N, CA, C and O of each residue as an XYZ file, in Angstrom:
340
protein
N       2.549      0.391     -9.896
C       3.878      0.886     -9.614
C       3.798      2.117     -8.702
O       4.653      2.309     -7.837
N       2.778      2.940     -8.897
C       2.623      4.129     -8.072
C       2.403      3.745     -6.616
O       2.892      4.418     -5.709
N       1.662      2.653     -6.396
C       1.419      2.169     -5.038
C       2.744      1.826     -4.360
O       2.943      2.149     -3.189
N       3.641      1.179     -5.083
C       4.922      0.781     -4.508
C       5.776      2.002     -4.169
O       6.469      2.017     -3.152
N       5.723      3.015     -5.018
C       6.478      4.231     -4.745
C       5.951      4.935     -3.497
O       6.732      5.415     -2.676
N       4.643      4.995     -3.358
C       4.049      5.625     -2.179
C       4.368      4.826     -0.920
O       4.644      5.402      0.132
N       4.329      3.499     -1.030
C       4.651      2.650      0.115
C       6.107      2.820      0.520
O       6.422      2.843      1.710
N       6.993      2.938     -0.457
C       8.415      3.100     -0.166
C       8.700      4.425      0.550
O       9.652      4.510      1.325
N       7.894      5.450      0.302
C       8.090      6.737      0.977
C       7.832      6.630      2.473
O       8.479      7.312      3.268
N       6.899      5.785      2.853
C       6.529      5.675      4.257
C       7.435      4.743      5.041
O       7.515      4.849      6.265
N       8.110      3.843      4.369
C       8.997      2.923      5.070
C      10.336      3.608      5.339
O      10.822      4.355      4.490
N      10.936      3.370      6.493
C      12.213      4.009      6.788
C      13.300      3.493      5.855
O      13.413      2.292      5.609
N      14.097      4.426      5.341
C      15.167      4.050      4.418
C      16.490      4.625      4.906
O      16.528      5.638      5.604
N      17.561      3.962      4.525
C      18.893      4.434      4.850
C      19.247      5.597      3.927
O      18.607      5.801      2.896
N      20.272      6.355      4.309
C      20.737      7.445      3.459
C      21.229      6.846      2.156
O      22.032      5.913      2.162
N      20.748      7.381      1.029
C      21.043      6.766     -0.253
C      22.080      7.562     -1.029
O      21.993      8.783     -1.153
N      23.055      6.840     -1.543
C      24.015      7.420     -2.468
C      23.537      7.097     -3.883
O      22.490      6.474     -4.064
N      24.309      7.523     -4.883
C      23.919      7.237     -6.257
C      23.857      5.738     -6.520
O      22.941      5.252     -7.184
N      24.839      5.010     -5.992
C      24.875      3.564     -6.197
C      23.702      2.899     -5.492
O      23.095      1.975     -6.033
N      23.380      3.358     -4.296
C      22.253      2.793     -3.564
C      20.932      3.072     -4.275
O      20.035      2.230     -4.275
N      20.811      4.258     -4.882
C      19.593      4.586     -5.610
C      19.429      3.677     -6.824
O      18.320      3.242     -7.137
N      20.543      3.390     -7.510
C      20.495      2.497     -8.652
C      20.131      1.083     -8.215
O      19.351      0.404     -8.884
N      20.694      0.641     -7.098
C      20.351     -0.685     -6.572
C      18.878     -0.752     -6.170
O      18.213     -1.759     -6.412
N      18.371      0.310     -5.560
C      16.962      0.343     -5.171
C      16.068      0.301     -6.410
O      15.051     -0.392     -6.427
N      16.452      1.041     -7.436
C      15.682      1.031     -8.681
C      15.647     -0.370     -9.280
O      14.599     -0.823     -9.741
N      16.775     -1.051     -9.275
C      16.832     -2.412     -9.808
C      15.980     -3.363     -8.982
O      15.300     -4.227     -9.537
N      16.009     -3.214     -7.668
C      15.211     -4.088     -6.797
C      13.718     -3.886     -7.047
O      12.973     -4.856     -7.191
N      13.284     -2.634     -7.098
C      11.871     -2.366     -7.285
C      11.413     -2.716     -8.696
O      10.266     -3.117     -8.893
N      12.291     -2.571     -9.668
C      11.949     -2.992    -11.029
C      11.767     -4.496    -11.090
O      10.869     -4.990    -11.771
N      12.613     -5.220    -10.386
C      12.478     -6.679    -10.389
C      11.188     -7.108     -9.695
O      10.586     -8.110    -10.079
N      10.759     -6.365     -8.683
C       9.487     -6.668     -8.026
C       8.331     -6.473     -9.006
O       7.411     -7.290     -9.052
N       8.375     -5.400     -9.785
C       7.310     -5.139    -10.752
C       7.277     -6.221    -11.834
O       6.202     -6.672    -12.230
N       8.443     -6.633    -12.306
C       8.508     -7.694    -13.313
C       7.988     -9.004    -12.735
O       7.251     -9.733    -13.399
N       8.373     -9.299    -11.499
C       7.907    -10.512    -10.831
C       6.379    -10.500    -10.707
O       5.734    -11.521    -10.950
N       5.802     -9.370    -10.336
C       4.352     -9.268    -10.223
C       3.677     -9.509    -11.572
O       2.681    -10.228    -11.655
N       4.217     -8.910    -12.616
C       3.645     -9.092    -13.947
C       3.690    -10.536    -14.408
O       2.731    -11.039    -14.992
N       4.805    -11.200    -14.146
C       4.926    -12.600    -14.547
C       3.975    -13.502    -13.768
O       3.365    -14.401    -14.347
N       3.844    -13.275    -12.477
C       2.936    -14.093    -11.664
C       1.500    -13.931    -12.146
O       0.779    -14.919    -12.287
N       1.082    -12.703    -12.399
C      -0.283    -12.459    -12.853
C      -0.509    -13.051    -14.241
O      -1.566    -13.625    -14.504
N       0.475    -12.917    -15.131
C       0.356    -13.473    -16.479
C       0.248    -14.990    -16.457
O      -0.608    -15.564    -17.130
N       1.111    -15.639    -15.689
C       1.087    -17.100    -15.616
C      -0.216    -17.594    -14.997
O      -0.805    -18.560    -15.484
N      -0.669    -16.946    -13.936
C      -1.923    -17.347    -13.301
C      -3.114    -17.230    -14.240
O      -3.957    -18.126    -14.297
N      -3.181    -16.135    -14.971
C      -4.284    -15.938    -15.908
C      -4.205    -16.933    -17.060
O      -5.224    -17.477    -17.487
N      -2.998    -17.170    -17.560
C      -2.805    -18.121    -18.650
C      -3.217    -19.534    -18.222
O      -3.857    -20.252    -18.991
N      -2.853    -19.933    -17.001
C      -3.257    -21.254    -16.508
C      -4.774    -21.358    -16.390
O      -5.348    -22.400    -16.706
N      -5.418    -20.302    -15.945
C      -6.872    -20.301    -15.871
C      -7.517    -20.424    -17.237
O      -8.490    -21.159    -17.399
N      -6.985    -19.711    -18.222
C      -7.506    -19.806    -19.589
C      -7.354    -21.222    -20.129
O      -8.294    -21.778    -20.695
N      -6.183    -21.798    -19.957
C      -5.933    -23.152    -20.452
C      -6.873    -24.158    -19.791
O      -7.428    -25.027    -20.463
N      -7.048    -24.041    -18.492
C      -7.916    -24.963    -17.771
C      -9.369    -24.831    -18.237
O     -10.069    -25.834    -18.375
N      -9.819    -23.603    -18.477
C     -11.179    -23.408    -18.988
C     -11.340    -24.014    -20.378
O     -12.380    -24.597    -20.683
N     -10.318    -23.882    -21.221
C     -10.396    -24.451    -22.573
C     -10.404    -25.974    -22.531
O     -11.164    -26.613    -23.259
N      -9.564    -26.557    -21.682
C      -9.496    -28.016    -21.586
C     -10.816    -28.588    -21.081
O     -11.296    -29.600    -21.592
N     -11.394    -27.943    -20.085
C     -12.642    -28.432    -19.511
C     -13.869    -28.019    -20.316
O     -14.963    -28.530    -20.078
N     -13.702    -27.106    -21.259
C     -14.805    -26.677    -22.118
C     -15.840    -25.834    -21.406
O     -17.025    -25.904    -21.734
N     -15.423    -25.050    -20.453
C     -16.362    -24.186    -19.720
C     -16.841    -23.050    -20.614
O     -16.055    -22.448    -21.345
N     -18.134    -22.764    -20.548
C     -18.679    -21.629    -21.303
C     -18.459    -20.321    -20.559
O     -18.326    -19.264    -21.177
N     -18.420    -20.389    -19.251
C     -18.119    -19.223    -18.420
C     -16.708    -19.404    -17.869
O     -16.404    -20.474    -17.342
N     -15.836    -18.403    -17.969
C     -14.422    -18.563    -17.576
C     -14.203    -18.566    -16.061
O     -13.602    -17.642    -15.513
N     -14.683    -19.588    -15.406
C     -14.602    -19.674    -13.948
C     -13.147    -19.729    -13.491
O     -12.732    -18.964    -12.620
N     -12.383    -20.635    -14.080
C     -11.003    -20.812    -13.638
C     -10.121    -19.622    -14.015
O      -9.157    -19.316    -13.314
N     -10.445    -18.960    -15.108
C      -9.691    -17.756    -15.472
C      -9.889    -16.681    -14.411
O      -8.927    -16.033    -13.998
N     -11.113    -16.491    -13.973
C     -11.394    -15.501    -12.932
C     -10.721    -15.879    -11.609
O     -10.102    -15.039    -10.956
N     -10.847    -17.139    -11.229
C     -10.274    -17.582     -9.949
C      -8.758    -17.450     -9.960
O      -8.170    -16.882     -9.039
N      -8.127    -17.979    -11.010
C      -6.667    -17.952    -11.064
C      -6.118    -16.539    -11.214
O      -5.066    -16.228    -10.656
N      -6.804    -15.683    -11.952
C      -6.313    -14.310    -12.100
C      -6.413    -13.544    -10.784
O      -5.493    -12.809    -10.425
N      -7.512    -13.708    -10.069
C      -7.660    -13.026     -8.775
C      -6.652    -13.548     -7.762
O      -6.032    -12.767     -7.041
N      -6.486    -14.871     -7.705
C      -5.511    -15.442     -6.777
C      -4.084    -15.027     -7.124
O      -3.272    -14.793     -6.228
N      -3.775    -14.935     -8.409
C      -2.417    -14.535     -8.790
C      -2.157    -13.067     -8.450
O      -1.036    -12.713     -8.084
N      -3.163    -12.215     -8.562
C      -2.992    -10.809     -8.168
C      -2.756    -10.704     -6.666
O      -1.869     -9.974     -6.223
N      -3.542    -11.426     -5.890
C      -3.375    -11.402     -4.432
C      -1.991    -11.917     -4.047
O      -1.320    -11.325     -3.201
N      -1.562    -13.020     -4.667
C      -0.249    -13.597     -4.373
C       0.874    -12.645     -4.779
O       1.857    -12.506     -4.052
N       0.738    -11.987     -5.934
C       1.763    -11.063     -6.408
C       1.886     -9.849     -5.480
O       2.997     -9.408     -5.184
N       0.770     -9.315     -5.027
C       0.806     -8.171     -4.110
C       1.414     -8.583     -2.771
O       2.197     -7.832     -2.188
N       1.060     -9.764     -2.284
C       1.638    -10.271     -1.034
C       3.164    -10.381     -1.141
O       3.883     -9.929     -0.250
N       3.655    -10.979     -2.227
C       5.101    -11.110     -2.397
C       5.781     -9.754     -2.548
O       6.885     -9.554     -2.041
N       5.134     -8.825     -3.239
C       5.717     -7.498     -3.431
C       5.853     -6.772     -2.100
O       6.897     -6.182     -1.822
N       4.823     -6.806     -1.284
C       4.884     -6.133      0.024
C       5.939     -6.783      0.902
O       6.688     -6.097      1.597
N       5.995     -8.106      0.868
C       6.996     -8.826      1.658
C       8.416     -8.443      1.216
O       9.290     -8.233      2.057
N       8.646     -8.352     -0.101
C       9.965     -7.985     -0.598
C      10.316     -6.536     -0.283
O      11.466     -6.237      0.038
N       9.344     -5.634     -0.368
C       9.608     -4.229     -0.058
C       9.992     -4.069      1.402
O      10.917     -3.323      1.725
N       9.296     -4.757      2.275
C       9.633     -4.688      3.692
C      11.023     -5.262      3.939
O      11.787     -4.720      4.737
N      11.352     -6.356      3.258
C      12.678     -6.977      3.405
C      13.786     -6.035      2.906
O      14.818     -5.898      3.562
N      13.581     -5.393      1.762
C      14.600     -4.506      1.198
C      14.816     -3.262      2.039
O      15.924     -2.728      2.080
N      13.779     -2.798      2.706
C      13.897     -1.567      3.487
C      14.292     -1.794      4.932
O      14.394     -0.834      5.696
N      14.515     -3.029      5.326
C      14.930     -3.303      6.706
C      16.428     -3.194      6.858
O      16.953     -3.393      7.954
């Protein structure tokens, strides 16, 4: 979350009123929730796949968790740029 706040400082923003600040807070909160859900689902799918296949080393858990983090960060940056344009 700190990364997103620092990134938002560097992006140009319009003059904010109280209502705009509340809307911005809601937008950024939804981005954080979206990131958490993507990472959770990706990791859960990796765990399930490892259990079904009977892997002793959690290969799919590692792969899916890393890919879900990368995908979540990509979507977050894309949304932040969209909101600040």
